[in-house]
N, C-alpha and C positions, 0 to 999 in steps of 0.2 A: 894068285889076285890081279885082275885085270886092271890094266892103264885105264886111264881118264878116255885116251883117244879110242880104245877099246869098247868102252861101254857108251859112249857116244856112238860109234859104228854098229854097234848091235840095235842102238835104239832106232837110228836111220834106216839100218836095214828091215825091220820089223815093223816101222808104221804104216800102216795103211789109211786110205782116206774115209774109209767107213769107221775107224776109230776115232776121227777128229770130231769134236763135238760142233755145233750150229754157229756158235758165238766165235771159235776160233776161224772158222771157215770164212765168215762173214768179215770179220776182221781182216783177212788177207786180202778177201777182194777189194775193201776199203784202202788198204797200203798200195795195191797194185795201182789202183785208179790215182789215188795222190800221186804215185811216184812216175806214173806214166807225164801227168800235167808238169811236174817239174822238169822232166826230161824236154818236154814239147818246150818250155821255158830256156832249157839249157842250150837248147839248140842255136839259142840266137847270143849265148856269150863267146868271147874272143877265146876263153881258155878250149871251148871244145872245138870251136873252128880250128884251133892250131893243132890241136890231138888228132883231128880228123884228117888234117894234110899229113900229117906223120904216117899216120896209119895207110894212106894213100900211097905214100911213097916206099912204105915198106911192102903194099902188095899182099897176095896170098889167097888160099881159097875162098869160095864165098859159102859160107857153112853158114850163116846167122845173120839176121836183118838189124840195120841200126835203127832205133826207135825214131820214127817220124820221119825217115828220110825213104826208106824201101831198100837204099844201098845194103850189099852185103859185106860182110868182112869175114874174117876167118874167124874160128870160135872163139877163141882165147882173147881177140882183139875186140871182137863185138862185146863179150861182156866187158871189157875195160871200157870202150868208150860208153856203152849205154848205161854202165854204173858212174861213170863221170857227167852224163849228162841228168842222170837222177840226182847226183850230189853238189852239181857245179855251185847251184844258186844259196847252197845252205838253205833249202826251205822244205827240205825231207824231213822225215819222220826223226824222231827222237826218244832213246831210253837214259834215263840218268838212275843209277842205283850203284852206287860208288864210282861208277866209270859210265861217261857218256859212249853211246853209239849210235850210230844211224842203221839200224837194221836192213832198210831197204836198199843199201848199198849193193846188199848181198842177192837182190831179187834177180839181176840178170846171170846169177851163176845158174839158177834154176831156168829161168826163162828162155836164155839163149841156148843153154845146152839142151833146154826140154825143146825147143825149135829144132834145134840140129838132129836130136833123136827121133823125133815125131811124137812126142808125147802128148797125153790129153791135157785138158785144162785140170781136171782132177789131180793128177799125177804131179803139173806144176804146181798147184796150189799146195800138195802135200809138201814138194822141197822146198818153196818158201817159207812155211810154217817151222820145218825143221831149221832153216837158218836163222829166223827170229828166235826159236826157242835157244839154240846152241849160244848165240852171240848175246843173248840177254842174260843168260845164266855167267857166259864168262864177264859179262859186266859185274856181275853179284859177287864172285868169291873171292875176290883179291879186296883185303881191307888192309889198310885203305885201298883205294884202287889205283891201278898202273898208271893213269895220269899223275897223280901224287907222287909217283916214284918217276916220273920225269920221261914216259912212255907213252905214245900217242895210241888211241885205239882201234888202228888200224893194225895194231900187234895182237889185237883179240879175232879180228876180220881174217886173219891170215888161217886160223884154226877153223872158223865156222865156213868159209865159204867152200872147202872141198868136200863137206858133207851135204851141200846142195846140190854140186855139181857131180858128186858121185851119186846121188839118189836118180839123177837124170841119166848116169851112164849105167844103172843096174850093176854097181860095184858090190862084190860080196864083203863081208867084215874085216878081211886082213886087208884086203885091196883098199878100202877107206882108211884103216888104220896107216897104211903107207901113205895114202896122198895127204892125210893131216900132218904126218911127219915130214913129208917133203914141202908141202905148204908153211908149217910151222917152223921149219928150218931155214926159211928165206926171206921173210917179208915182216920184220921186227920193224918200227917206226920210232923213233925218237919225238919226244914233245916238243922238239923246236920247230915243226911245222907249224904250231898255234901260239909260239910264245912269242911276243913282242910284235914286231912289224911283221905282218903276213903276207905271203905271197901264194899263187897258184898252187901250190904244193898242200896247201892245207885242204883242198877238195880231191886231191889226187892220190894222196896215199891208201886211201881205203878203195878205190877203183882198183888200185894196181893188185892190192891184198885181195880182191875179188878175181881179179884174173889170175893170180899166181894159185888160187885154189881151182879153178878150172885147170890150168894147166896140169898141177899137181894130179887132179882126178885121170886126166889123159894118160900122164905118166904112168899112174898104179895101174891103171888097166891093162898096159904094156907088160906088168911085172916090175916096174920099178919099185925099189923099195926106200923106205924112210924109216925115222927112228921112231917107233911106239912109246917112246917114253917122253915126246918132246913138251908134253905140259909137266908130268909128275915124277919125272924120272932124274937122274943125275945129270946134272947141266941143261936140265929142261927150264921151261917159263918159269916156273914154280922158283927153282933153284937159285937161277940168275937175278931174279927181280927181287930176291930179299923175302923175310918171312912176313906172315901174316895172311894166310889163304884158308878159305873154310871151304873144303872140299865138298859138304854136303850140298853147298849151293849147285853144284854141278850136277848132281845126280839123284838127290832125294826127289821122289814123285815123280820122275821124269818118265813122261807120257801120260801121267794121271791126268793133267790138264796142261793148260798151254800158256804160255807167256805174252804171245801176241795180242791177247787181250789187253794187256796193261801196258802195251806201248803208247806212243804219243804222238801227235802231229803238228805240224807248226802253220801258225797262223800268220806267221811274219817271217822272211826271208833272212833271219836273222841267228847268232848264236842262241843255244836252247836258254842260258840262264840270264838272257836280256826279255823273255818272253813275259815273265811277272812283274817286271816293272813297267814294262810296255803297255800290258794289259790294264796297270793300275792309273799309269799317266792318262792313257786314251780317255779311261775311264772317269777321271777327274772333269779333264779337258771337255769331254761331252756331256755331263753330269750339269756342270756350273757356266757351260756354253762360252768359254774361256777363248779369246782372240789372242794370237802372238804377241800382240801390244799389252795384253793384261800379264802377262808371265814375267815376274822379275829374277826368280831361279827356282832351280827344282833340287831338292833334297830326297837322297835314295840311301834306305837303308836296306842291306842284303847281307847273304852269306859270305863268310871269307873268300873264299876262290872265286866268287864272281866278281867282288871287288878288285882283287888280284888279278883275275883273267883280262877284266873288261874293262878297267879304267887305270891301266898304267899310261906314264905319258904319252906312248905313241897312239892311244885310242883318243887322245886327247888332241889329234891333228892329222886324222884318216887322209890318206892320198890316193887310197885305192879300195875298191869294193871289198876285199878281201878283210881288209883292216876295219872298213866302215862296220861290216853286218857283225864283226867283233867286239863294236866300241859301244858301251853300252851310255856314254854319254852322247854319240852320235845317234844312236836309235832313239833316244828322248830328246835330243834337239830335234830332231826331225817331226817328231810327235808334235811336239810344241810349235815348230813352224809350220807345218802343212796339217796336222790333224789325223795323220795316218802315216804306217810304214808300211811299203809295198815294195815290190821289186823297181818301180820309177825311183825310189827314194835313193837307190845304190847305183844309181848311173853316174856317168864322170861328172855331167853339168849339175848334177842334186849334190853330188859330195863338195863341190865347189861353191856352191849356192850360198853367197851373204847372208840370206835369210836364214839359213839353218846355221851356219858356222857363225852367227851371232850369240847362239845358245850354247855353245859348247862349254866356255869358261862358266856358266852359269848352273852348271848341272855339277852337284858335288855328291860322291858316291863314298859311302864309308861302311864298313863291315859291323854287323851287330852280333856280338858275340851270343847272346841268348838265341838265335836263330840256329845255329849249329845244330842241337840235339833235335830238331825237326827235319831235315833234311838227312837223306833225300825222299823219302816220303811225302813231305811236302816243300815247295818253295818259298818260302815265306819272304815278304819282301814290302816295305813302307814307304810309300812315295808322299811327299809334300810339296805343294806348289805354294809358293809366296808371291803374291801378286802385287801389283805396282799401287795397287790402291790399299797395299796394306793387309789384306785378307791373306789367309791360309787355310788350305784345304788339304787334307789327307785321306790316303784308301791303303789299306792293308789287304793284300793278296797272298793266298797261299798256294793257288793253282791257275796257271795261265791258261788263255784258251788254247785248245788242244791236246790239255792233258788227259790222260785217261779218266781222271775225275771230272772233267770238263769238255767232254768231247767234241768234236767240229760234226755237225749233222749232214745229211745229204746235201742241204743247199748251201752249206759253207763249202762243202768241197766242191759241188759244182762253178760256183762263184770264182773261188781260187782257181781251179781248173781252166776254166773258160779265160779268165785275165790272163794265163799263162800261155795258153794257145791263142789267143788273140794274134791277129785279124784272122789268121789263116783257117782256123775253125769257129763256126757260128756256135751260138747258145744250142739251137737245135742238135747240132751235132753234137756238142758237148754230151748234152744226155742221153743222146742215142750211144755213146760210148761208154757211159755210166750203166746204161742197161744190159749193154755187151757183158761188160767186165761182171756186173751183177749175177750174170747166168755164165760166169767162166769154167765153172766146175761142168758145163754141157759142149764146152768146145771140144771138137775131136782132134784138133791140131791149133799150133799159134797163129797159124795163118790169119783168119778172120780179124783178130785183135791188129796183126801188123797191117794190115790194111786199113782198117778203120782210123787208125792214129796217124796217117801219112799227111804230112803236112807240107813236103818238099818234092 
């Protein structure tokens, strides 16, 4: 009987671009466009500046391009920094089904490796779709999810990334099994990186797992071996993390349809479970034309994990971007004070802005037991705004803007990208990049893309 890593390897080796339906191809292009925009915004963050300095110190061969810069780095380092650029603002895509994940963290395993091996656009898109498929299935098959068991979703990424990189390296089934074993034995991450006071590691563990998958694929190409039972065998992932796994979620219907069409995007640079209450709060403020001075308090009813993760005591006194973008009180305080929740609200000056901070104590978050049965298919949230004039307005939201059931359209994506890439790229240039990525499957190499998105 085939191990799970072998089943996934056979799927990866056998999948060709012409087997992928148009909706999945279109989704992959949208996620690449969105991810590139996130990466251009990520270039301006202190985290990535620090990491780039370390990579320059380490040196290495010039295998692949760092997004937005034209600089070259070794393949593993390029995959790592490009993944961090995409991830660092917590503004990239989101999938939540039992476990959360950001599958676009793995795009550089395909993009950087595909650049290095000279693959064309259709080849790279195929690898991106494989990355999404495996990562999203991994999110679904632990019940409850691994986050509920105290582990971070980078623990899933370490298994998905070698398949994307391996596809670009033309690995065979046996080599892919080894690559998954090598990576899967080396980069499990505890949930400490998203618990309580948050640090730069919150956005770094997934890029490390993406880079681990690229390195594992390179090792497997040389004949290096890894455990074939890394997921479903003795002392593998399932054994070590406890009971409650639905293996059918990993293998049933594999290749019949593609999960990338079910992944969501972020309309705000914040933790995913903040998005539905942000959507409701901004909706109330705009519908009723509320000014900051009109708002006396805000009451939020949400699912238990959102109340627990996003409103513990540290979230009422955020001192860093990492904690602020995982703080539901802060996100709603920013919405009340400024009528928007954009990257600007997570700059240091904004986090300390008295006009925002005065609302923190006015945000009350509680878990609503009745909502649990609706999650994760829906993200139910009820927001009530009590005004200084004695009125109460409420809005119930099940899907945030950007969810697969409420997708961002082309205009939304271009506005988001343009804001992230400003002032280096004009609106006209952003639209040209959108059109280029819309024709991604016609690219003979990745060079036109890297040329188009260079800002430094």
